[in-house]
C-alpha positions in Angstrom: 185.0 -32.7 208.6 181.7 -32.8 206.7 178.8 -31.0 208.4 175.2 -32.3 207.9 172.0 -30.4 207.8 169.0 -31.3 210.0 167.5 -33.3 207.0 170.7 -35.2 206.6 172.2 -33.4 203.6 176.0 -33.2 203.8 177.9 -29.9 203.6 181.6 -30.5 202.9 184.3 -27.9 203.3 183.6 -24.4 204.5 180.1 -23.8 205.8 178.7 -20.7 204.0 175.3 -20.9 205.6 173.3 -23.5 207.6 170.4 -24.0 205.2 170.9 -26.1 202.0 167.8 -24.8 200.3 169.5 -21.7 198.9 173.0 -21.6 200.1 175.4 -24.1 198.3 178.7 -25.2 199.8 180.7 -24.0 196.8 179.3 -20.5 196.7 181.8 -18.1 195.0 183.4 -16.5 198.1 186.4 -14.3 197.3 188.9 -16.5 199.2 189.1 -19.3 201.8 190.1 -16.8 204.5 186.9 -14.8 203.8 184.8 -17.9 203.8 186.4 -18.9 207.1 185.5 -15.5 208.6 181.9 -16.0 207.5 181.9 -19.4 209.0 183.2 -18.2 212.4 180.8 -15.3 212.3 177.9 -17.7 211.9 179.1 -19.8 214.8 179.6 -16.8 217.0 176.1 -15.6 216.3 174.6 -19.0 217.1 173.6 -19.6 213.5 174.2 -23.4 213.5 171.8 -26.0 212.1 169.9 -26.1 215.4 168.5 -22.7 214.6 166.3 -24.5 212.1 164.4 -26.1 214.9 163.9 -22.7 216.6 162.7 -21.2 213.3 160.4 -24.1 212.7 158.2 -22.9 215.5 157.6 -19.7 213.6 155.0 -21.4 211.4 153.5 -18.5 209.6 156.0 -16.0 208.1 154.4 -13.6 205.7 156.2 -11.9 202.7 154.7 -8.8 201.3 154.8 -7.9 197.5 153.8 -4.4 196.4 152.0 -4.9 193.1 150.9 -1.7 191.5 148.1 -2.5 189.0 149.8 -0.3 186.3 153.1 -2.1 186.5 153.8 -3.5 183.0 155.2 -6.8 184.3 152.5 -7.3 187.0 151.7 -10.8 185.9 155.4 -11.9 185.9 156.0 -10.4 189.3 153.1 -12.2 190.8 153.8 -15.6 189.1 157.5 -15.6 190.1 156.9 -14.6 193.7 154.0 -17.1 194.2 156.1 -19.9 192.8 159.0 -18.9 195.0 156.8 -19.2 198.1 155.4 -22.5 196.9 158.8 -24.1 196.4 160.2 -22.7 199.6 157.4 -24.4 201.5 158.5 -27.8 200.2 161.4 -27.8 202.6 161.4 -28.3 206.4 161.1 -25.3 208.6 158.7 -22.3 208.8 155.7 -22.0 206.4 155.7 -18.9 204.2 152.7 -17.0 202.8 152.7 -14.3 200.1 150.6 -11.2 200.6 150.3 -9.0 197.5 148.8 -5.5 197.6 148.3 -2.8 195.0 145.4 -0.5 193.9 144.9 2.2 191.3 144.7 5.7 192.6 146.4 9.0 193.0 150.1 9.2 193.8 150.7 7.9 197.3 148.4 4.9 197.0 151.5 2.7 196.7 152.8 4.1 200.0 149.5 3.3 201.7 149.5 -0.2 200.4 153.1 -0.8 201.4 152.3 0.4 204.9 149.3 -1.8 205.0 151.4 -4.8 204.2 153.4 -4.2 207.4 150.8 -2.8 209.8 147.8 -4.8 208.8 149.2 -7.9 207.2 152.2 -8.3 209.5 154.7 -9.2 206.8 158.3 -9.9 207.9 159.8 -8.8 204.6 158.9 -6.7 201.6 159.5 -7.0 197.8 159.5 -3.7 196.0 158.6 -3.7 192.2 160.8 -2.4 189.3 159.0 1.0 189.3 161.3 3.5 191.0 158.5 5.6 192.6 156.9 2.6 194.1 160.2 1.2 195.3 161.1 4.5 197.0 157.7 4.4 198.8 158.4 0.9 200.0 161.8 2.0 201.3 160.1 4.9 203.2 157.9 2.4 204.9 160.8 0.1 205.6 162.8 3.0 207.1 160.1 3.6 209.6 159.2 0.0 210.4 162.6 -1.7 210.1 161.1 -4.4 207.8 163.7 -5.6 205.3 163.2 -4.8 201.6 164.3 -6.7 198.5 164.1 -4.2 195.6 163.7 -5.1 191.9 164.4 -1.5 190.8 167.6 -0.8 188.9 167.8 2.9 189.6 171.0 4.0 191.4 168.9 6.2 193.7 167.6 3.0 195.4 170.8 2.4 197.2 171.2 6.1 198.2 168.1 6.1 200.4 170.1 5.2 203.5 167.9 2.2 204.5 170.5 -0.3 205.8 168.2 -3.4 205.6 167.8 -3.2 201.8 169.1 -5.4 199.0 168.7 -4.8 195.3 168.5 -8.1 193.5 168.7 -6.8 189.9 171.8 -5.3 188.2 171.9 -1.5 188.3 171.1 0.5 185.1 174.6 2.0 185.3 176.2 -1.4 185.3 174.2 -2.6 182.3 174.8 0.5 180.3 178.5 0.5 181.0 178.8 -2.9 179.5 176.8 -2.0 176.4 178.9 1.2 175.8 182.1 -0.7 176.4 181.3 -3.6 174.1 179.4 -1.7 171.3 181.4 0.5 169.0 178.7 3.1 168.4 179.7 6.6 169.8 176.4 8.6 169.4 173.2 7.3 171.0 169.6 8.2 171.4 167.5 6.8 174.2 163.8 5.9 174.8 162.8 5.7 178.4 159.5 5.5 180.3 157.5 8.5 181.5 157.6 10.4 184.7 160.1 9.7 187.5 161.1 6.2 186.3 162.3 7.7 183.0 164.1 10.6 184.6 166.0 8.2 186.9 166.9 6.0 184.0 168.0 8.9 181.9 170.3 10.2 184.7 171.9 6.8 185.1 172.4 6.3 181.3 174.0 9.7 181.0 176.4 8.9 183.9 177.4 5.6 182.2 177.8 7.3 178.8 180.1 10.0 180.3 182.3 7.3 182.0 182.4 5.4 178.7 183.2 8.3 176.4 179.9 8.0 174.6 177.5 10.8 173.7 173.7 10.6 174.3 171.6 13.0 172.2 167.9 12.7 172.3 166.2 11.1 175.3 162.5 10.7 174.7 159.9 9.6 177.3 157.7 7.0 175.7 154.1 6.2 176.8 153.0 2.6 177.3 150.1 3.2 174.9 148.5 5.9 172.8 151.7 7.1 171.2 152.5 7.3 167.5 155.6 5.1 167.5 156.7 6.1 164.0 156.7 9.8 164.9 158.6 9.0 168.1 161.1 6.9 166.2 161.7 9.8 163.8 162.3 12.2 166.8 164.8 9.7 168.2 166.7 9.7 165.0 166.8 13.4 164.5 170.5 13.7 165.5 171.4 10.6 163.4 172.6 8.3 166.2 174.6 5.2 165.6 172.7 3.3 168.3 169.4 3.5 170.1 168.8 2.3 173.7 165.3 1.1 174.4 165.1 1.2 178.2 161.5 0.2 178.3 159.2 -2.6 179.3 159.2 -5.5 176.8 156.0 -4.7 175.0 156.8 -1.0 174.5 160.4 -1.8 173.5 159.2 -4.3 170.8 156.8 -1.7 169.3 159.6 0.9 169.3 162.1 -1.5 167.7 159.6 -2.2 164.9 159.0 1.5 164.4 162.7 2.3 164.2 163.3 -0.3 161.6 160.2 0.8 159.6 161.5 4.4 159.3 164.8 3.1 158.0 167.1 2.9 161.0 169.9 0.3 160.4 172.1 1.0 163.4 172.4 -0.8 166.7 169.4 -1.5 169.0 170.1 -2.4 172.6 168.5 -2.4 176.1 168.5 -3.8 179.6 168.7 -7.4 180.6 164.9 -7.5 181.4 164.3 -7.6 177.6 166.1 -10.9 177.4 162.9 -12.9 176.9 161.1 -14.9 174.2 158.1 -12.6 174.7 160.1 -9.6 173.6 161.5 -11.3 170.6 158.1 -12.6 169.5 156.6 -9.2 169.7 159.6 -7.5 168.0 159.7 -10.0 165.1 162.4 -9.3 162.5 163.2 -6.0 164.2 164.5 -7.9 167.2 167.2 -9.7 165.3 170.6 -8.5 166.4 169.2 -6.7 169.5 171.8 -6.5 172.3 171.3 -6.7 176.0 173.5 -6.8 179.1 172.4 -9.9 181.0 173.5 -12.2 183.8 175.5 -15.3 182.7 174.3 -18.7 183.6 176.0 -19.9 186.8 177.0 -23.6 187.0 176.4 -23.7 190.7 172.9 -22.3 190.3 171.9 -24.4 187.2 169.9 -26.9 189.2 167.9 -24.2 190.9 167.3 -22.5 187.6 166.1 -25.6 186.0 163.9 -26.4 188.9 162.3 -23.0 188.8 161.9 -22.9 185.0 160.5 -26.4 184.7 157.7 -25.7 187.3 157.1 -22.3 185.9 156.5 -23.6 182.4 154.2 -26.4 183.6 152.1 -23.9 185.7 152.1 -20.9 183.3 152.4 -22.4 179.9 155.4 -20.3 178.8 159.0 -19.7 179.8 159.7 -17.3 182.6 161.0 -13.8 181.7 163.7 -12.0 183.6 161.1 -10.2 185.8 159.6 -13.5 187.0 163.1 -14.9 187.6 164.0 -11.9 189.8 160.7 -12.0 191.6 161.3 -15.6 192.4 164.8 -14.9 193.6 163.6 -12.1 195.8 161.4 -14.6 197.6 164.4 -17.0 197.8 166.5 -14.4 199.4 163.9 -13.3 201.9 163.1 -16.9 202.9 166.8 -17.6 203.4 167.0 -14.5 205.7 163.9 -15.4 207.7 165.1 -19.0 208.1 168.4 -17.7 209.5 167.5 -14.9 211.8 166.3 -17.1 214.6 165.3 -15.0 217.6 166.9 -11.9 216.1 165.1 -9.3 214.0 165.7 -10.0 210.3 167.1 -6.5 209.8 170.1 -7.5 212.0 171.4 -9.8 209.3 172.1 -6.7 207.1 174.3 -5.9 205.3 174.2 -9.4 203.9 177.5 -11.2 204.1 176.5 -14.7 203.0 175.8 -16.0 199.5 172.4 -17.3 198.5 171.8 -19.6 195.5 169.0 -18.3 193.4 167.6 -19.3 190.0 169.4 -16.3 188.4 172.8 -17.2 189.9 174.6 -16.7 193.2 173.3 -13.7 195.1 176.0 -11.7 196.7 175.7 -8.1 197.8 178.0 -5.2 198.7 177.7 -3.1 201.9 175.1 -0.8 200.2 172.9 -3.8 199.3 173.8 -3.8 195.6 174.0 -7.2 193.9 177.6 -8.0 192.8 177.4 -9.3 189.3 179.4 -10.2 186.2 177.4 -9.1 183.3 177.6 -10.6 179.8 176.6 -9.3 176.3 173.8 -11.2 174.6 172.6 -10.9 171.0 169.2 -11.9 169.6 169.6 -14.5 166.8 167.0 -16.7 165.2 164.4 -16.0 167.9 166.6 -16.4 171.0 169.4 -14.7 172.8 172.9 -16.1 172.5 176.1 -15.0 174.1 177.6 -12.3 171.9 181.2 -13.2 172.7 181.8 -16.3 174.8 185.4 -15.2 175.5 184.6 -12.0 177.3 182.7 -10.8 180.3 182.9 -7.7 182.4 183.3 -7.1 186.1 182.6 -3.4 185.9 180.6 -2.2 188.9 180.9 -5.4 190.9 183.6 -4.1 193.3 186.4 -6.3 192.0 
């Protein structure tokens, strides 16, 4: 029998979650029996539509975003999260506010700012940025305060911290690299990564993926965001004559390095993470970006309406298409608002590990017991100024627990 939401929207079939904003009826559960278990669990926990009325009395729910000023994608993070809160507030129920903190300073400033979000600003959920060091500091604060964290960091170490109320919304570096190594014929690779801890964590994950895929990584060079001679760095990367080069960098630095590699005569394969799948990267890379390969998320038909809604409003507000960082920041807010709408009188942390699907602009958000997003990645190739599916007949489920 169809079940209706408090605002009259009909949910037919199995109830995956009682809020139509983010949780579609046809979410990709593994089987009807599992879906039924989830349904019964919700009923046993009292998570029926009437909870919306209880949550509506909690009129000011704050979401905290750690925003280090030196984060390369700081603008995209802010824009995506702000739009997520704005659109969430168009639906009945609690009102959400976004509190962003971040300041320049010595190591540890991010930890102070993350703690301030909880102790001074009273946020009920935290969003950790892509930077690994900052993300780990947020998780330390979360471990002491029991405030849930949605992380945008792809490092494997994020899910090894032991914080049970954490979810990682982006694919892991290992997953993306495994797809690239499996689908690209090149055997010998060189890698450009960021400096400091972020680069070390990335390099560790890439080496692990290469070992599993029977690939060899020679040079791994840490690349500065600015002040580096890219042509000299490109020549260092090519010292061992690799067949392919992975540019695991922010979009601006990756574009500069791609240009430098082509200028010094490299004709092999260039590839990188899904966060480079943007018009901004391709504009900056120019001709050097043609043929560039990334491991990205496929468009999900059940999430297409949410994606179009987000992208349309984003373009009208910001004057350009959203990049993957803005998309993931938006979905981090979508996930947190779904959690806070559902928790009722319980602490939000008690909903972890997350066992229900949420419809985000990047697809259906489903997580394993460690908080890693379960994804089917797809290979994309840059062609004529945009990314297209490299092979429409193949996808990979590596790393998604299937």
